[in-house]
C-alpha atoms as one frame of an Amber mdcrd trajectory, in Angstrom:
protein
  25.226 -31.346  23.343  27.206 -33.277  21.117  24.639 -34.954  19.562  22.621
 -31.326  18.476  25.919 -29.768  17.293  26.275 -33.098  15.050  22.723 -32.208
  13.616  23.408 -28.611  13.065  26.728 -29.122  11.062  24.694 -31.700   8.864
  22.076 -29.223   8.356  24.350 -26.263   7.982  26.062 -27.748   5.121  22.970
 -28.665   3.635  21.436 -25.358   3.731  24.464 -24.077   2.472  24.453 -26.066
  -0.631  20.881 -25.278  -1.172  21.872 -21.595  -0.888  24.397 -21.846  -3.450
  22.051 -23.394  -5.760  19.723 -20.458  -5.031  22.598 -17.947  -6.110  22.992
 -19.993  -9.483  19.280 -19.746 -10.135  19.285 -16.058  -9.440  22.533 -15.316
 -11.536  20.587 -17.421 -14.297  17.489 -15.187 -14.312  19.409 -12.013 -14.126
  21.657 -13.078 -17.290  18.768 -14.112 -19.181  16.862 -10.914 -18.497  13.603
 -12.722 -18.149  12.863 -11.480 -14.500  11.478  -8.481 -16.473   8.474 -10.211
 -17.654   7.143 -10.905 -13.842   6.373  -7.231 -13.717   9.058  -6.742 -10.293
  11.412  -3.439 -10.553  14.850  -5.731  -9.602  16.179  -8.883  -9.261  16.495
  -8.539  -5.701  12.851  -7.576  -5.383  12.015 -10.763  -7.254  14.073 -13.032
  -4.970  12.518 -11.366  -1.753   8.775 -11.951  -3.057   9.658 -15.558  -4.185
  11.796 -16.878  -1.491   9.796 -15.069   1.182  13.044 -13.550   2.611  14.018
 -10.208   3.653  15.106  -7.550   1.022  18.419  -7.312   2.853  19.184 -11.012
   2.218  17.747 -11.116  -1.015  20.445  -8.144  -1.828  23.086 -10.285  -0.396
  21.941 -13.495  -2.615  21.786 -11.371  -5.967  25.242  -9.559  -5.101  26.732
 -12.811  -4.500  25.223 -14.206  -7.922  26.839 -11.026  -9.766  30.153 -11.758
  -8.534  30.136 -15.983  -9.015  32.969 -15.838 -12.198  35.349 -13.687  -9.675
  35.169 -15.801  -6.967  34.985 -19.493  -8.296  36.778 -21.165  -5.143  34.611
 -19.210  -2.616  31.416 -20.424  -4.911  32.933 -23.878  -5.189  33.159 -24.399
  -0.998  29.551 -23.024  -0.844  28.547 -25.554  -3.276  30.100 -28.348  -0.852
  28.487 -26.777   2.123  31.702 -25.582   3.669  30.834 -21.775   3.358  27.650
 -20.039   4.364  25.891 -17.419   2.167  26.510 -14.453   4.459  30.160 -15.231
   4.530  30.334 -15.260   0.626  28.192 -12.227   0.763  30.598 -10.076   2.603
  33.264 -11.253   0.176  31.442 -10.348  -2.422  30.102  -6.871  -1.305  33.487
  -5.496  -0.586  36.477  -7.675  -1.617  38.837  -6.566  -4.470  39.351  -8.272
  -7.694  41.711 -11.139  -7.566  41.172 -12.006  -4.125  39.129 -15.344  -4.312
  41.938 -17.624  -3.144  42.781 -15.095   0.069  39.545 -15.067   1.295  38.308
 -18.477   0.532  41.359 -19.558   2.914  40.372 -17.219   5.339  36.607 -17.737
   5.390  37.131 -21.313   6.167  38.222 -20.429   9.928  36.702 -16.828   9.941
  33.612 -15.472  11.370  31.098 -13.009   9.300  32.223 -10.151  11.755  35.982
 -11.206  11.140  35.765 -11.286   7.659  33.923  -8.123   7.607  37.033  -6.606
   9.515  39.618  -8.331   7.390  38.143  -6.761   4.122  38.195  -3.279   5.812
  42.314  -3.446   6.071  42.626  -3.957   2.293  44.000  -1.192   0.876  41.966
   1.138  -0.987  42.930   2.990  -4.271  43.164   6.921  -3.743  40.290   8.683
  -5.794  41.131  11.163  -7.893  38.906  13.679  -5.804  37.050  13.760  -2.793
  33.602  12.307  -3.792  30.647  14.546  -2.856  28.864  13.258   0.455  25.675
  11.649  -0.345  22.563  12.977   0.976  20.924  11.219   3.993  17.908  11.816
   6.673  17.814   9.942   9.574  15.190  10.155  12.293  15.464   8.487  15.906
  12.508   8.449  17.984  12.865   8.519  21.827  10.665   8.178  24.347   9.864
  12.230  24.871  11.525  13.422  21.616  12.323  12.677  17.992  15.972  13.521
  16.628  16.838  14.200  13.313  20.121  14.034  11.600  20.002  15.699   7.882
  23.639  15.398   5.658  23.604  17.690   2.593  26.320  18.657   0.106  27.797
  22.128   0.599  25.626  23.763  -2.279  22.443  22.342  -1.000  23.644  22.893
   2.733  24.057  26.780   1.967  20.232  26.845   0.449  18.862  25.304   3.678
  20.816  27.513   5.891  19.687  30.583   4.075  15.969  29.553   4.606  16.438
  29.277   8.005  18.096  32.227   8.348  15.397  33.855   6.493  12.919  32.370
   8.662  14.775  32.973  11.636  14.941  36.771  10.799  11.401  36.782  10.202
  10.571  35.505  13.606  12.960  37.796  15.124  11.593  40.920  13.675   8.022
  39.759  14.331   9.237  39.282  17.926  10.625  42.450  18.485   7.448  44.006
  16.987   5.223  42.307  19.282   7.313  42.427  22.726  10.389  44.322  21.974
   8.818  46.985  24.417   8.314  44.387  27.493  12.165  44.797  27.913  14.589
  47.658  28.988  17.325  45.684  26.937  18.090  46.593  23.500  19.304  43.959
  20.998  18.732  45.511  17.873  22.481  45.646  16.752  23.118  42.114  17.986
  23.312  39.126  15.931  21.740  36.337  17.519  21.775  33.904  14.623  24.291
  31.662  16.669  23.401  32.502  19.737  21.820  29.956  22.126  18.432  30.324
  23.041  18.955  29.716  26.789  21.805  32.144  26.683  19.937  34.787  25.644
  16.342  34.571  26.894  17.784  35.330  29.926  18.730  38.542  28.885  15.451
  39.120  27.378  13.925  38.282  30.720  16.354  40.247  32.781  14.874  43.626
  32.333  11.874  43.847  34.469   9.895  47.061  35.021   9.554  49.096  38.116
   7.824  46.782  40.718   8.318  43.695  38.627  10.170  40.607  39.156  12.222
  38.843  36.363   9.101  35.934  36.655   6.687  37.994  36.157   8.203  39.450
  32.903   9.074  36.000  31.534   5.274  34.991  31.911   3.993  37.637  29.421
   7.305  37.538  27.212   7.935  34.379  25.305  11.145  33.087  24.372  13.409
  34.834  21.867  12.860  32.831  18.260  15.769  30.001  17.941  17.009  27.700
  15.082  14.630  25.186  16.216  11.743  27.807  15.985  13.184  28.843  12.559
  13.242  25.356  11.473   9.511  24.818  12.524   8.297  27.773  10.671  10.116
  26.723   7.523   8.315  23.282   7.483   5.277  24.703   8.338   5.572  27.389
   5.183   6.719  24.754   2.770   3.770  22.766   3.870   1.304  25.419   3.657
   2.301  26.567   0.410   2.358  22.915  -1.301  -1.410  22.547   0.204  -2.585
  25.445  -1.381  -0.805  24.877  -4.629  -1.933  20.970  -4.665  -4.015  18.865
  -2.124  -2.775  15.996  -0.796  -2.131  12.995  -3.206  -2.958  15.021  -6.107
  -0.653  16.290  -8.787  -0.134  19.238 -11.169  -2.930  19.978 -13.507  -2.442
  18.631 -16.965  -3.868  20.174 -19.826  -4.543  17.571 -22.765  -5.691  18.066
 -26.128  -7.950  15.034 -27.253  -8.951  14.194 -30.881 -12.928  12.712 -30.389
 -12.271  10.829 -33.628  -9.208   8.599 -33.243  -8.312   9.473 -29.633  -5.166
  11.284 -30.451  -3.762  13.360 -27.628  -1.308  15.897 -26.926   0.060  18.191
 -24.136  -0.957  21.765 -24.432   1.753  23.394 -26.643   3.682  20.130 -25.959
   4.163  16.893 -27.767   2.141  13.887 -28.770   1.312  11.160 -26.243   1.186
   7.492 -26.731  -1.858   5.636 -25.428  -0.279   4.578 -22.245   1.003   8.208
 -21.197  -2.645   9.258 -22.324  -3.983   7.092 -19.868  -1.495   7.464 -17.108
  -1.942  11.319 -17.176  -5.776  10.798 -17.230  -5.449   8.218 -14.273  -3.183
   9.956 -12.002  -3.218  13.542 -13.183  -5.652  16.511 -12.488  -6.537  16.679
 -16.292  -8.307  19.506 -18.180  -8.969  17.837 -21.470 -10.195  19.969 -24.631
 -11.793  18.312 -27.208 -10.973  18.735 -30.772 -12.217  17.812 -34.232  -9.888
  18.156 -37.537  -7.678  20.346 -35.400 -10.332  22.584 -33.849 -11.113  22.742
 -30.551 -14.780  21.930 -30.351 -15.296  21.980 -26.377 -13.964  20.944 -23.126
 -14.010  17.718 -21.491 -15.217  17.046 -17.635 -12.037  17.397 -15.649 -10.557
  14.502 -13.658 -12.661  14.111 -10.211 -10.240  14.611  -7.646  -9.485  11.974
  -5.090 -10.424  13.755  -1.576  -8.379  13.356   1.537 -11.064  11.527   2.909
 -10.925   8.983  -0.129  -6.897   8.904  -0.146  -6.803   7.945   3.729  -9.458
   4.997   3.271  -7.711   4.050   0.361  -4.240   4.012   1.900  -5.992   2.193
   4.952  -7.019  -0.265   3.062  -4.128  -1.170   0.704  -1.351  -0.081   3.075
   1.370  -0.703  -0.036   1.446  -1.366  -3.603  -1.203  -3.806  -4.727   1.352
  -5.420  -7.300   2.479  -8.892  -5.641   6.010  -8.940  -4.411   6.334  -5.057
  -4.388   5.305  -3.621  -1.012   6.343   0.087  -1.701   5.149   2.456   0.736
   6.029   6.187  -0.384   5.004   8.369  -3.214   1.895   5.837  -4.159  -0.405
   6.744  -7.120  -4.126   6.143  -6.970  -5.073   4.215 -10.045  -8.442   3.980
 -11.573  -9.222   0.232 -12.533 -11.440   1.051 -15.061  -9.720   4.100 -16.715
 -11.202   7.423 -16.291 -11.482   8.235 -19.603 -14.126   5.278 -20.011 -16.146
   6.064 -17.829 -14.446   4.614 -14.513 -15.684   6.414 -11.630 -13.483   7.914
  -9.031 -14.619   5.712  -5.764 -13.240   3.007  -3.476 -13.778   0.322  -5.535
 -12.568   1.121  -8.454  -9.184   2.535  -7.055  -6.191   0.888  -6.015  -2.597
   2.113  -4.703   0.090   1.732  -6.957   3.919   2.665  -6.728   5.234   4.834
  -9.950   7.139   2.104 -11.302   4.084  -0.398 -11.659   1.565   2.476 -12.493
   3.934   3.397 -15.558   4.479  -0.672 -16.315   0.587  -1.186 -16.526  -0.183
   1.906 -18.632   2.856   0.547 -20.869   1.450  -2.927 -21.039   3.815  -4.802
 -19.021   1.314  -5.693 -16.709  -2.355  -5.888 -16.420  -4.456  -5.017 -13.506
  -8.408  -5.722 -13.395 -11.004  -5.305 -10.771 -12.808  -4.711  -8.614 -10.579
  -3.969  -6.063 -12.068  -6.483  -3.843 -11.139  -9.209  -5.984  -8.094  -8.189
  -8.008  -5.988  -9.849 -10.585  -2.472  -9.002 -11.648  -1.155 -10.577 -14.582
   2.559 -10.367 -16.565   3.102  -9.554 -20.024   2.287 -13.156 -20.577  -0.880
 -13.416 -19.221   0.337 -15.228 -16.108  -1.350 -14.231 -13.052   1.147 -12.784
 -10.142   0.138 -14.440  -6.936   1.696 -13.023  -3.632   3.428 -15.250  -1.391
   6.665 -17.255  -1.779   7.233 -20.294  -3.857   8.057 -22.678  -0.868   6.484
 -26.064  -0.913   7.070 -29.182   0.799  10.586 -30.893  -0.515   9.973 -33.652
  -2.833  13.678 -34.364  -3.239  16.456 -35.700  -0.644  18.664 -33.161   0.936
  22.039 -32.267  -0.976  24.642 -34.817  -0.476  27.403 -32.815   1.105  29.814
 -32.874   4.076  28.484 -31.520   7.403  29.622 -27.905   7.803  31.754 -27.166
  11.181  31.583 -23.441  10.533  34.279 -21.179  11.802  36.677 -21.769  14.853
  34.963 -19.087  16.816  38.108 -17.826  18.219  39.535 -14.405  18.986  41.164
 -13.209  15.897  44.631 -12.304  16.341  45.144  -9.259  13.581  48.738  -8.486
  14.235  49.625 -11.577  12.385  46.972 -11.190   9.500  48.421  -9.871   6.374
  45.671  -8.022   4.213  45.000  -8.811   0.778  47.084  -6.572  -1.385  45.510
  -5.742  -4.869  48.154  -6.272  -7.921  48.544  -3.168  -9.824  47.527  -3.207
 -13.667  49.787  -4.419 -16.094  51.781  -1.313 -17.655  51.771  -1.205 -21.460
  55.222  -0.201 -23.068
């Protein structure tokens, strides 16, 4: 074991030094602003793509890169192989200003979990006002059911609750109209909006007619509508309305006036469109085009052929995500015509690819170029360099960094009663 531990210490020191250099490269890329030419939406996305690491690890690396100047001693210890990226990442994410010396000393003996807890002990400034809670939507899938947890600010929660109340009242009115006569119990003057269904269903089924048992009545009378039924009704109503208004994968119809001589375009009763915006609308939106010459309407052009649900499903099955290398977005994707619709491009599978909204706009604004067909797709950046999928990892050609082995944290149980949290210094007062 001693031999294996010794090798682990040596490799850990080299890995820490390598991570330090990668952090410095990420800081240089972001500082110079040269990452925008690669067609990615952020520096963490670029780091995750080029290094073949998870988005979370890339976020940690870029977070450290952004605060290198605030933590010079911690950065030097990582450069020397004595602190890991995860240790510095915890410090860079939450530690207060001026805490470099404090956490450099603590990180030399503390684990990542202990560092995270120590930072939570820092006194935090009292906010001027209570911040509005962030909206969140969480889903937990079990073996037999799925649990949803929704967090909304008060105003939006009031709208949501009003919608639930409206659908619950409608379901109750419908239930009473269809089944109210099947029970001898009158509930017309009772508000059951906050009543549990299990408590109320028993009352409904308790009034059996002469010669009938409660079990026989319960077979014919469905359960009284609950809040869950109201929520399901709300979702179904929204879905039905959305499908009726615009089918899956489609957007609102846009009316465009196009000058046939110089291809100047403008929105109906709106502003002029740039060439990129014109192509973007005609590619993704369901457009109605009016042809003009010298300001006079001379006819209407063909409407963009809609992407059917079957074609959309085939497109999603083939591409799975945004086709731009290094992106991987899977939500809100646009169906992009490789040969633009206004140039006669067909709406079929070979001429369509999925793009996220960011890269779709970037392509039509000239930031990246996408050429097909879809089976032989080529994506190039603003300089014409092809964007290749996969990371930049290759066989090393240089010796590993010459650093001391990293023994790591002590691994002992932390005795927090002796620990003194970092105390941020108050800002200097001006007299």
